C-alpha distance (Angstrom), angle and dihedral (degrees) to the residues before:
residue distance angle dihedral
M1 . . .
R2 3.79 . .
V3 3.79 104.2 .
I4 3.82 135.7 -172.5
F5 3.78 108.2 -153.1
M6 3.80 119.5 -151.7
G7 3.82 119.0 -172.8
T8 3.76 141.2 114.9
P9 3.88 120.9 -172.3
E10 3.79 134.2 60.2
F11 3.80 88.9 -89.3
S12 3.78 90.1 68.1
V13 3.85 98.6 49.9
P14 3.82 98.9 80.5
V15 3.84 87.8 52.5
L16 3.80 92.7 55.0
E17 3.79 90.3 46.5
A18 3.79 91.2 50.8
L19 3.82 93.3 50.1
V20 3.85 90.6 52.0
D21 3.80 92.4 46.0
A22 3.83 90.7 49.9
G23 3.80 88.3 58.8
H24 3.78 100.2 -109.5
E25 3.80 118.1 151.9
I26 3.80 108.9 -118.3
A27 3.79 106.1 -148.0
A28 3.79 92.8 -172.4
V29 3.78 141.2 -27.3
Y30 3.79 117.6 -125.3
C31 3.84 119.2 -162.6
Q32 3.81 141.5 148.0
P33 3.82 116.4 -71.2
P34 3.79 120.3 -96.8
R35 3.78 112.4 -87.8
P36 3.82 135.3 -161.7
A37 3.78 112.3 -84.6
G38 3.77 141.3 158.6
R39 3.82 129.0 27.8
G40 3.74 94.3 -51.9
K41 3.81 92.7 48.0
K42 3.80 89.6 -135.5
D43 3.81 119.2 160.8
R44 3.79 109.1 -88.5
P45 3.79 122.1 -164.9
T46 3.82 117.2 -125.7
P47 3.76 119.2 -104.4
V48 3.84 92.1 -102.0
H49 3.82 90.7 48.5
A50 3.79 91.8 52.6
R51 3.78 93.9 47.4
A52 3.80 93.7 45.7
V53 3.78 90.2 54.7
E54 3.83 90.5 51.0
L55 3.81 88.6 52.1
G56 3.80 91.6 49.8
L57 3.77 95.5 -115.2
E58 3.80 128.9 147.5
V59 3.80 111.3 -103.7
R60 3.77 126.2 -155.9
H61 3.82 125.4 -178.5
P62 3.78 110.9 177.9
V63 3.79 117.1 -179.9
S64 3.79 88.5 -134.6
L65 3.82 139.5 10.1
K66 3.79 92.9 -153.7
T67 3.81 97.5 88.6
A68 3.75 122.4 94.4
E69 3.81 90.9 -126.0
A70 3.84 93.4 54.8
Q71 3.80 92.0 46.2
E72 3.79 92.9 48.8
E73 3.83 91.8 50.1
F74 3.82 90.0 48.5
A75 3.80 92.7 50.4
A76 3.78 92.5 45.3
L77 3.82 90.4 65.0
G78 3.86 88.2 74.8
A79 3.76 94.5 -144.7
D80 3.80 125.7 -178.1
V81 3.78 90.5 -146.2
A82 3.78 143.7 -10.7
V83 3.77 120.8 -130.8
V84 3.83 112.3 -153.6
V85 3.82 125.1 -171.0
A86 3.83 123.6 162.2
Y87 3.82 91.0 -27.4
G88 3.78 98.0 153.9
L89 3.79 103.2 -139.6
I90 3.81 130.1 89.3
L91 3.79 111.7 -112.8
P92 3.82 113.0 -133.8
Q93 3.84 116.4 -136.2
V94 3.80 92.2 -104.9
I95 3.88 88.8 58.8
L96 3.84 91.3 46.9
D97 3.80 90.4 52.5
A98 3.78 97.6 44.4
P99 3.85 102.2 83.1
A100 3.84 113.5 72.0
K101 3.80 91.8 -120.6
G102 3.80 97.9 31.4
C103 3.78 130.2 -122.3
L104 3.80 124.5 -48.2
N105 3.82 121.2 -155.7
I106 3.78 126.4 -157.0
H107 3.75 107.0 -146.6
A108 3.81 124.7 -173.1
S109 3.78 100.9 -135.3
L110 3.73 141.1 59.0
L111 3.78 99.0 -96.3
P112 2.98 137.8 -104.7
R113 3.85 83.6 32.8
W114 3.82 112.7 81.5
R115 3.78 104.1 8.0
G116 3.77 110.7 176.6
A117 3.79 143.4 38.1
A118 3.79 108.5 -27.1
P119 3.78 110.6 29.7
I120 3.85 96.6 147.3
H121 3.82 94.5 51.5
R122 3.79 92.5 44.4
A123 3.79 95.5 48.7
I124 3.82 91.4 56.2
M125 3.80 94.3 41.0
A126 3.80 91.1 51.7
G127 3.78 91.4 50.4
D128 3.81 95.8 -117.0
D129 3.82 114.0 176.7
E130 3.80 92.9 -150.6
T131 3.79 141.7 26.4
G132 3.76 133.2 160.7
I133 3.80 148.8 160.6
C134 3.81 129.2 -64.9
I135 3.82 126.3 -165.6
M136 3.74 102.7 -149.5
Q137 3.80 133.3 -171.5
M138 3.81 101.8 -127.6
E139 3.79 124.5 -124.9
A140 3.82 133.9 166.3
G141 3.82 96.4 -81.2
L142 3.85 126.1 84.7
D143 3.85 103.3 -86.1
T144 3.80 90.5 -36.6
G145 3.85 99.2 127.6
P146 3.82 125.8 114.8
V147 3.75 117.4 -83.8
L148 3.79 119.0 -121.1
L149 3.84 100.0 -177.8
R150 3.81 134.2 3.2
E151 3.78 135.3 -176.2
G152 3.78 126.7 -171.2
T153 3.83 131.0 -150.2
P154 3.80 132.1 -177.9
I155 3.76 120.1 -110.9
G156 3.85 111.6 -125.6
E157 3.78 119.3 -122.2
E158 3.84 91.1 -119.0
E159 3.84 98.8 28.8
T160 3.83 118.3 131.5
T161 3.76 128.2 -151.4
A162 3.81 88.9 -104.6
Q163 3.78 92.7 56.0
L164 3.83 94.5 43.1
H165 3.82 90.1 45.2
D166 3.82 91.4 58.9
R167 3.81 93.8 46.3
L168 3.83 92.7 49.1
S169 3.79 92.4 46.9
E170 3.83 90.7 56.9
M171 3.82 90.7 44.4
G172 3.80 90.5 52.0
A173 3.79 91.5 49.9
S174 3.75 92.1 53.5
L175 3.80 95.3 42.8
I176 3.82 95.9 50.6
V177 3.81 90.6 53.4
T178 3.85 88.2 52.7
A179 3.80 90.7 46.4
L180 3.78 93.2 52.4
R181 3.78 92.0 46.6
H182 3.76 92.0 55.8
L183 3.80 100.3 25.6
D184 3.78 98.5 126.9
G185 3.80 91.2 52.7
L186 3.82 99.0 47.5
S187 3.81 119.6 106.3
P188 3.84 115.1 -142.3
D189 3.79 111.5 -123.8
V190 3.81 110.7 -148.9
Q191 3.82 111.3 -133.4
P192 3.80 114.7 -111.6
E193 3.80 120.5 -120.3
D194 3.76 91.5 -131.1
G195 3.79 117.3 84.1
V196 3.76 98.1 24.3
T197 3.83 112.2 153.8
Y198 3.85 130.5 168.3
A199 3.80 126.0 -131.1
A200 3.80 100.8 -147.6
K201 3.82 117.1 -155.3
I202 3.80 111.7 -88.0
D203 3.78 112.3 -99.0
K204 3.83 117.1 -152.1
A205 3.82 88.2 -133.8
E206 3.85 86.0 71.5
A207 3.78 91.6 63.1
R208 3.78 103.9 77.4
I209 3.81 110.9 97.6
D210 3.75 118.1 -124.4
W211 3.83 103.1 -157.4
S212 3.80 91.4 -167.0
R213 3.80 88.6 73.1
P214 3.84 119.7 92.6
A215 3.79 114.5 -81.3
V216 3.75 93.2 -116.1
E217 3.85 91.1 59.3
V218 3.83 92.6 45.1
D219 3.82 90.4 50.8
R220 3.79 91.1 50.3
Q221 3.77 91.7 49.7
I222 3.80 93.3 50.3
R223 3.80 93.7 48.8
G224 3.79 95.2 38.9
L225 3.83 93.4 53.2
S226 3.78 95.6 45.0
P227 2.97 121.4 145.8
F228 3.79 98.0 -0.7
P229 2.96 129.7 67.6
G230 3.82 86.7 -9.4
A231 3.81 124.6 -142.2
W232 3.77 109.7 -103.7
S233 3.78 146.4 -171.2
E234 3.77 137.9 172.9
L235 3.77 124.2 -102.1
G236 3.80 124.2 175.2
G237 3.78 90.8 -8.7
Q238 3.84 92.8 -54.9
R239 3.77 128.9 108.2
V240 3.78 110.6 -120.7
K241 3.79 125.4 -170.0
V242 3.81 116.8 -146.3
L243 3.81 112.1 -148.9
A244 3.82 103.6 173.3
S245 3.78 136.0 22.7
R246 3.78 146.5 151.2
L247 3.76 136.8 -152.5
A248 3.81 115.2 -89.4
K249 3.78 140.9 -179.1
G250 3.78 118.8 -101.0
Q251 3.72 144.5 85.1
G252 3.80 137.6 -144.7
T253 3.75 142.8 114.8
P254 3.82 110.0 -25.3
G255 3.84 108.6 -91.5
E256 3.83 94.5 17.1
V257 3.76 118.2 139.9
L258 3.83 104.3 -125.3
D259 3.79 102.7 -174.4
E260 3.79 145.8 -4.3
S261 3.80 90.1 -87.4
L262 3.81 91.4 70.1
T263 3.76 95.3 -107.8
I264 3.80 105.4 166.8
A265 3.82 125.7 -157.8
C266 3.83 117.7 -124.1
G267 3.81 133.2 -172.5
S268 3.75 85.0 -78.2
G269 3.83 124.6 2.6
A270 3.78 123.7 -6.9
V271 3.78 143.5 -101.7
E272 3.82 129.8 -136.4
L273 3.82 112.9 -137.8
L274 3.76 112.9 -137.7
R275 3.81 107.1 173.1
L276 3.80 128.3 24.3
Q277 3.78 142.2 174.7
R278 3.80 129.4 -156.7
A279 3.81 120.0 -152.0
G280 3.82 111.2 -79.8
K281 3.86 91.6 11.9
G282 3.72 134.3 98.6
A283 3.83 123.4 -106.4
Q284 3.77 113.6 -82.7
D285 3.76 136.6 -169.0
R286 3.80 112.4 -112.9
E287 3.80 96.8 -101.3
V288 3.84 93.5 52.0
F289 3.83 90.8 44.0
L290 3.81 92.5 54.2
R291 3.79 92.8 50.0
G292 3.82 90.0 60.6
F293 3.84 97.5 33.0
P294 3.76 112.0 33.0
V295 3.83 115.2 -148.7
T296 3.83 122.6 -175.5
P297 3.78 132.4 -163.6
G298 3.84 109.3 -86.4
D299 3.81 93.7 38.0
S300 3.78 114.0 120.8
F301 3.78 138.3 -140.7
């Protein structure tokens, strides 16, 4: 098929690669414009932009798709379908209608649960046992369109957003190839009104750890916000991000270090910290972290 691909972050890259490998003709790749990054604040292309250039594909990064010029250029591509995954711009109705078979979105949740910006983070933070991928026919509403294909997957007890992100990205890449292969034979499944939840964008204000909360909630917060923005607390006057954890046995004053394995007391129960990062340093597994930043039982976050 002749496909317009629309995506921006690392999550979208395996999908683009899968479409190319499956033999689809990529009419153009749409992504967010390069933005200043790094110490020099030089414009840096997005992950999709960089990979598309490596693949020899045409890249477009309009600031908006609401102008007549952008819409005419999009329609002139004569695409059979557009595949959209974490693109970052709202698609006006004229864009949704331009491809002969419409626009398909790859969404990282089991719709109608977790419509919106941060479905992977929110699923872990809410303690969901399962999530998945939906291939959705796009319409004007926020992730409201009918679902063509879905595939579920369990969320591991110690899984972080980073780990689940990578699994779901590969699942989405595989499922969209299947969807395009059988597109004319798929029956759209209208989303039910019951069970709708919204995955609000992550706010950095959510990242500070409140050790007085139950251990199960602290553990979900740590795993759900890893790697970005990273749940954090202060220890010895320094801010420390916690990037991996698991539930542990123990009790004490909230924030108290209970043993030499970095088991930390919560409001009820405890969590064991597995991977940490001090300000200005790289992320480190617990053993390496403790060699450079000694912590003893009785210390307190």
